[in-house]
mmCIF file of the C-alpha atoms, coordinates in Angstrom:
data_MODEL
# 
_entry.id   MODEL 
# 
loop_
_atom_site.group_PDB 
_atom_site.id 
_atom_site.type_symbol 
_atom_site.label_atom_id 
_atom_site.label_alt_id 
_atom_site.label_comp_id 
_atom_site.label_asym_id 
_atom_site.label_entity_id 
_atom_site.label_seq_id 
_atom_site.pdbx_PDB_ins_code 
_atom_site.Cartn_x 
_atom_site.Cartn_y 
_atom_site.Cartn_z 
_atom_site.occupancy 
_atom_site.B_iso_or_equiv 
_atom_site.pdbx_formal_charge 
_atom_site.auth_seq_id 
_atom_site.auth_comp_id 
_atom_site.auth_asym_id 
_atom_site.auth_atom_id 
_atom_site.pdbx_PDB_model_num 
ATOM 1   C CA . MET A 1 1   ? -0.168 -0.106 0.268  1.00 0.00 ? 1   MET A CA 1 
ATOM 2   C CA . GLU A 1 2   ? 1.168  3.514  -0.759 1.00 0.00 ? 2   GLU A CA 1 
ATOM 3   C CA . LYS A 1 3   ? 0.533  6.956  0.827  1.00 0.00 ? 3   LYS A CA 1 
ATOM 4   C CA . THR A 1 4   ? 1.926  10.257 0.308  1.00 0.00 ? 4   THR A CA 1 
ATOM 5   C CA . VAL A 1 5   ? 2.212  12.848 3.414  1.00 0.00 ? 5   VAL A CA 1 
ATOM 6   C CA . THR A 1 6   ? 3.268  16.156 3.916  1.00 0.00 ? 6   THR A CA 1 
ATOM 7   C CA . LEU A 1 7   ? 6.048  16.437 6.331  1.00 0.00 ? 7   LEU A CA 1 
ATOM 8   C CA . GLY A 1 8   ? 8.351  19.593 6.922  1.00 0.00 ? 8   GLY A CA 1 
ATOM 9   C CA . GLY A 1 9   ? 6.374  21.174 4.124  1.00 0.00 ? 9   GLY A CA 1 
ATOM 10  C CA . LYS A 1 10  ? 7.502  18.621 1.744  1.00 0.00 ? 10  LYS A CA 1 
ATOM 11  C CA . GLU A 1 11  ? 5.569  15.632 0.219  1.00 0.00 ? 11  GLU A CA 1 
ATOM 12  C CA . VAL A 1 12  ? 6.900  12.352 1.325  1.00 0.00 ? 12  VAL A CA 1 
ATOM 13  C CA . LYS A 1 13  ? 6.040  9.140  -0.289 1.00 0.00 ? 13  LYS A CA 1 
ATOM 14  C CA . LEU A 1 14  ? 5.506  6.029  1.827  1.00 0.00 ? 14  LEU A CA 1 
ATOM 15  C CA . ARG A 1 15  ? 4.863  2.424  0.968  1.00 0.00 ? 15  ARG A CA 1 
ATOM 16  C CA . SER A 1 16  ? 4.550  -0.903 3.152  1.00 0.00 ? 16  SER A CA 1 
ATOM 17  C CA . SER A 1 17  ? 4.713  -4.463 2.427  1.00 0.00 ? 17  SER A CA 1 
ATOM 18  C CA . LEU A 1 18  ? 5.788  -7.501 4.386  1.00 0.00 ? 18  LEU A CA 1 
ATOM 19  C CA . GLY A 1 19  ? 9.190  -6.676 3.338  1.00 0.00 ? 19  GLY A CA 1 
ATOM 20  C CA . THR A 1 20  ? 8.865  -3.740 5.540  1.00 0.00 ? 20  THR A CA 1 
ATOM 21  C CA . ILE A 1 21  ? 9.400  -5.892 8.674  1.00 0.00 ? 21  ILE A CA 1 
ATOM 22  C CA . ILE A 1 22  ? 12.533 -7.091 7.401  1.00 0.00 ? 22  ILE A CA 1 
ATOM 23  C CA . THR A 1 23  ? 13.928 -4.024 6.141  1.00 0.00 ? 23  THR A CA 1 
ATOM 24  C CA . TYR A 1 24  ? 13.130 -2.363 9.533  1.00 0.00 ? 24  TYR A CA 1 
ATOM 25  C CA . ARG A 1 25  ? 15.178 -5.116 11.424 1.00 0.00 ? 25  ARG A CA 1 
ATOM 26  C CA . SER A 1 26  ? 17.965 -5.173 9.055  1.00 0.00 ? 26  SER A CA 1 
ATOM 27  C CA . THR A 1 27  ? 18.338 -1.258 9.012  1.00 0.00 ? 27  THR A CA 1 
ATOM 28  C CA . PHE A 1 28  ? 17.841 -0.781 12.907 1.00 0.00 ? 28  PHE A CA 1 
ATOM 29  C CA . GLY A 1 29  ? 18.519 -4.109 14.382 1.00 0.00 ? 29  GLY A CA 1 
ATOM 30  C CA . THR A 1 30  ? 15.054 -4.084 16.446 1.00 0.00 ? 30  THR A CA 1 
ATOM 31  C CA . GLU A 1 31  ? 11.486 -5.294 15.526 1.00 0.00 ? 31  GLU A CA 1 
ATOM 32  C CA . LEU A 1 32  ? 9.086  -2.993 13.792 1.00 0.00 ? 32  LEU A CA 1 
ATOM 33  C CA . PHE A 1 33  ? 6.158  -3.808 16.108 1.00 0.00 ? 33  PHE A CA 1 
ATOM 34  C CA . ASP A 1 34  ? 7.953  -3.835 19.303 1.00 0.00 ? 34  ASP A CA 1 
ATOM 35  C CA . ASP A 1 35  ? 9.206  -0.404 18.435 1.00 0.00 ? 35  ASP A CA 1 
ATOM 36  C CA . VAL A 1 36  ? 5.542  0.740  17.451 1.00 0.00 ? 36  VAL A CA 1 
ATOM 37  C CA . GLN A 1 37  ? 4.379  -0.833 20.884 1.00 0.00 ? 37  GLN A CA 1 
ATOM 38  C CA . THR A 1 38  ? 7.322  1.157  22.572 1.00 0.00 ? 38  THR A CA 1 
ATOM 39  C CA . LEU A 1 39  ? 5.880  4.347  21.279 1.00 0.00 ? 39  LEU A CA 1 
ATOM 40  C CA . ASP A 1 40  ? 2.640  3.870  23.267 1.00 0.00 ? 40  ASP A CA 1 
ATOM 41  C CA . SER A 1 41  ? 4.344  2.938  26.370 1.00 0.00 ? 41  SER A CA 1 
ATOM 42  C CA . GLU A 1 42  ? 6.868  5.747  26.147 1.00 0.00 ? 42  GLU A CA 1 
ATOM 43  C CA . LYS A 1 43  ? 3.886  8.351  25.739 1.00 0.00 ? 43  LYS A CA 1 
ATOM 44  C CA . LYS A 1 44  ? 3.244  7.650  29.449 1.00 0.00 ? 44  LYS A CA 1 
ATOM 45  C CA . GLU A 1 45  ? 6.678  8.253  30.587 1.00 0.00 ? 45  GLU A CA 1 
ATOM 46  C CA . LYS A 1 46  ? 7.928  11.771 30.883 1.00 0.00 ? 46  LYS A CA 1 
ATOM 47  C CA . GLY A 1 47  ? 11.328 12.904 29.287 1.00 0.00 ? 47  GLY A CA 1 
ATOM 48  C CA . GLN A 1 48  ? 11.034 10.278 26.696 1.00 0.00 ? 48  GLN A CA 1 
ATOM 49  C CA . TYR A 1 49  ? 10.462 12.455 23.746 1.00 0.00 ? 49  TYR A CA 1 
ATOM 50  C CA . GLY A 1 50  ? 13.925 11.955 22.152 1.00 0.00 ? 50  GLY A CA 1 
ATOM 51  C CA . LYS A 1 51  ? 12.961 8.020  21.991 1.00 0.00 ? 51  LYS A CA 1 
ATOM 52  C CA . ILE A 1 52  ? 9.636  8.703  20.734 1.00 0.00 ? 52  ILE A CA 1 
ATOM 53  C CA . ILE A 1 53  ? 10.855 11.023 17.846 1.00 0.00 ? 53  ILE A CA 1 
ATOM 54  C CA . ASP A 1 54  ? 13.778 8.478  17.031 1.00 0.00 ? 54  ASP A CA 1 
ATOM 55  C CA . VAL A 1 55  ? 11.343 5.537  16.656 1.00 0.00 ? 55  VAL A CA 1 
ATOM 56  C CA . LEU A 1 56  ? 8.600  7.657  14.715 1.00 0.00 ? 56  LEU A CA 1 
ATOM 57  C CA . PHE A 1 57  ? 11.277 8.763  12.310 1.00 0.00 ? 57  PHE A CA 1 
ATOM 58  C CA . ARG A 1 58  ? 12.833 5.483  12.035 1.00 0.00 ? 58  ARG A CA 1 
ATOM 59  C CA . ILE A 1 59  ? 9.390  4.060  10.970 1.00 0.00 ? 59  ILE A CA 1 
ATOM 60  C CA . VAL A 1 60  ? 8.943  7.024  8.405  1.00 0.00 ? 60  VAL A CA 1 
ATOM 61  C CA . TYR A 1 61  ? 12.221 6.313  6.855  1.00 0.00 ? 61  TYR A CA 1 
ATOM 62  C CA . VAL A 1 62  ? 11.605 2.635  6.424  1.00 0.00 ? 62  VAL A CA 1 
ATOM 63  C CA . LEU A 1 63  ? 8.289  3.408  4.817  1.00 0.00 ? 63  LEU A CA 1 
ATOM 64  C CA . HIS A 1 64  ? 10.023 5.940  2.646  1.00 0.00 ? 64  HIS A CA 1 
ATOM 65  C CA . LYS A 1 65  ? 12.990 3.677  1.748  1.00 0.00 ? 65  LYS A CA 1 
ATOM 66  C CA . PRO A 1 66  ? 11.628 2.320  -1.475 1.00 0.00 ? 66  PRO A CA 1 
ATOM 67  C CA . TYR A 1 67  ? 11.708 5.835  -2.893 1.00 0.00 ? 67  TYR A CA 1 
ATOM 68  C CA . THR A 1 68  ? 15.408 6.814  -1.764 1.00 0.00 ? 68  THR A CA 1 
ATOM 69  C CA . LYS A 1 69  ? 18.908 5.857  -1.491 1.00 0.00 ? 69  LYS A CA 1 
ATOM 70  C CA . GLU A 1 70  ? 19.499 8.258  1.478  1.00 0.00 ? 70  GLU A CA 1 
ATOM 71  C CA . SER A 1 71  ? 20.778 6.922  4.653  1.00 0.00 ? 71  SER A CA 1 
ATOM 72  C CA . TYR A 1 72  ? 18.685 7.414  7.900  1.00 0.00 ? 72  TYR A CA 1 
ATOM 73  C CA . GLU A 1 73  ? 21.129 10.355 8.847  1.00 0.00 ? 73  GLU A CA 1 
ATOM 74  C CA . GLU A 1 74  ? 20.974 12.003 5.727  1.00 0.00 ? 74  GLU A CA 1 
ATOM 75  C CA . PHE A 1 75  ? 17.044 11.643 5.590  1.00 0.00 ? 75  PHE A CA 1 
ATOM 76  C CA . LEU A 1 76  ? 16.797 12.977 9.172  1.00 0.00 ? 76  LEU A CA 1 
ATOM 77  C CA . LEU A 1 77  ? 19.203 16.034 7.920  1.00 0.00 ? 77  LEU A CA 1 
ATOM 78  C CA . GLY A 1 78  ? 16.601 16.962 5.418  1.00 0.00 ? 78  GLY A CA 1 
ATOM 79  C CA . PHE A 1 79  ? 14.077 18.106 8.271  1.00 0.00 ? 79  PHE A CA 1 
ATOM 80  C CA . ASP A 1 80  ? 14.280 21.211 10.533 1.00 0.00 ? 80  ASP A CA 1 
ATOM 81  C CA . PHE A 1 81  ? 13.225 20.961 14.110 1.00 0.00 ? 81  PHE A CA 1 
ATOM 82  C CA . ASP A 1 82  ? 9.915  22.664 12.882 1.00 0.00 ? 82  ASP A CA 1 
ATOM 83  C CA . VAL A 1 83  ? 8.592  19.359 11.681 1.00 0.00 ? 83  VAL A CA 1 
ATOM 84  C CA . LEU A 1 84  ? 7.907  18.708 15.410 1.00 0.00 ? 84  LEU A CA 1 
ATOM 85  C CA . SER A 1 85  ? 5.665  21.616 15.879 1.00 0.00 ? 85  SER A CA 1 
ATOM 86  C CA . ASN A 1 86  ? 3.251  21.066 13.021 1.00 0.00 ? 86  ASN A CA 1 
ATOM 87  C CA . THR A 1 87  ? 0.437  19.201 14.690 1.00 0.00 ? 87  THR A CA 1 
ATOM 88  C CA . LYS A 1 88  ? -1.617 18.758 11.509 1.00 0.00 ? 88  LYS A CA 1 
ATOM 89  C CA . GLU A 1 89  ? 1.191  17.172 9.521  1.00 0.00 ? 89  GLU A CA 1 
ATOM 90  C CA . LEU A 1 90  ? 2.139  14.869 12.727 1.00 0.00 ? 90  LEU A CA 1 
ATOM 91  C CA . GLU A 1 91  ? -1.435 13.679 13.042 1.00 0.00 ? 91  GLU A CA 1 
ATOM 92  C CA . ASP A 1 92  ? -1.861 12.997 9.130  1.00 0.00 ? 92  ASP A CA 1 
ATOM 93  C CA . LEU A 1 93  ? 1.561  11.103 9.356  1.00 0.00 ? 93  LEU A CA 1 
ATOM 94  C CA . SER A 1 94  ? 0.524  9.099  12.322 1.00 0.00 ? 94  SER A CA 1 
ATOM 95  C CA . ASP A 1 95  ? -2.763 8.330  10.614 1.00 0.00 ? 95  ASP A CA 1 
ATOM 96  C CA . ALA A 1 96  ? -0.967 7.059  7.469  1.00 0.00 ? 96  ALA A CA 1 
ATOM 97  C CA . ILE A 1 97  ? 1.372  5.047  9.459  1.00 0.00 ? 97  ILE A CA 1 
ATOM 98  C CA . GLY A 1 98  ? -1.654 3.416  11.144 1.00 0.00 ? 98  GLY A CA 1 
ATOM 99  C CA . VAL A 1 99  ? -3.062 2.574  7.853  1.00 0.00 ? 99  VAL A CA 1 
ATOM 100 C CA . LEU A 1 100 ? 0.187  1.519  6.301  1.00 0.00 ? 100 LEU A CA 1 
ATOM 101 C CA . LEU A 1 101 ? 1.078  -0.779 9.225  1.00 0.00 ? 101 LEU A CA 1 
ATOM 102 C CA . GLY A 1 102 ? -2.659 -2.401 9.197  1.00 0.00 ? 102 GLY A CA 1 
ATOM 103 C CA . GLY A 1 103 ? -3.548 -0.739 12.509 1.00 0.00 ? 103 GLY A CA 1 
ATOM 104 C CA . LEU A 1 104 ? -6.366 1.534  10.790 1.00 0.00 ? 104 LEU A CA 1 
ATOM 105 C CA . LYS A 1 105 ? -8.543 0.996  7.900  1.00 0.00 ? 105 LYS A CA 1 
ATOM 106 C CA . LYS A 1 106 ? -9.070 4.695  6.998  1.00 0.00 ? 106 LYS A CA 1 
ATOM 107 C CA . GLU A 1 107 ? -8.821 5.608  3.159  1.00 0.00 ? 107 GLU A CA 1 
ATOM 108 C CA . ALA A 1 108 ? -8.731 9.190  2.231  1.00 0.00 ? 108 ALA A CA 1 
ATOM 109 C CA . PRO A 1 109 ? -9.085 10.404 -1.483 1.00 0.00 ? 109 PRO A CA 1 
ATOM 110 C CA . GLY A 1 110 ? -5.999 9.776  -3.765 1.00 0.00 ? 110 GLY A CA 1 
ATOM 111 C CA . ASP A 1 111 ? -4.840 6.841  -1.484 1.00 0.00 ? 111 ASP A CA 1 
ATOM 112 C CA . HIS A 1 112 ? -4.447 3.562  -3.233 1.00 0.00 ? 112 HIS A CA 1 
ATOM 113 C CA . GLU A 1 113 ? -3.355 -0.013 -2.583 1.00 0.00 ? 113 GLU A CA 1 
ATOM 114 C CA . SER A 1 114 ? -0.445 -1.167 -4.844 1.00 0.00 ? 114 SER A CA 1 
ATOM 115 C CA . PRO A 1 115 ? -1.576 -3.819 -7.429 1.00 0.00 ? 115 PRO A CA 1 
ATOM 116 C CA . GLN A 1 116 ? -1.791 -7.418 -6.487 1.00 0.00 ? 116 GLN A CA 1 
ATOM 117 C CA . GLN A 1 117 ? 0.970  -9.357 -8.259 1.00 0.00 ? 117 GLN A CA 1 
# 
């Protein structure tokens, strides 16, 4: 499945498949869905914002990886701190991640699933 979100004022294409799980593990050395669960538990603990931001952008990077040759570091350098203050973009991003990882079934106009092969 594919989605396009606006992040930091620029369009970022995201794509998910079963391969996303393997790509995440080989890129970061942790399990994708364990880290997704960490996001929920970390929200409850004060002072964990750095960890939340890191996991969130790891997920975004892996979902964007089919469209880029950039390293994770290069990808992050493409965003200013302002990206963290745009609530609308972050909410849209959160919804997109939920849909792409199978947690939500919300489809917006212009979204589409990749053709079955």
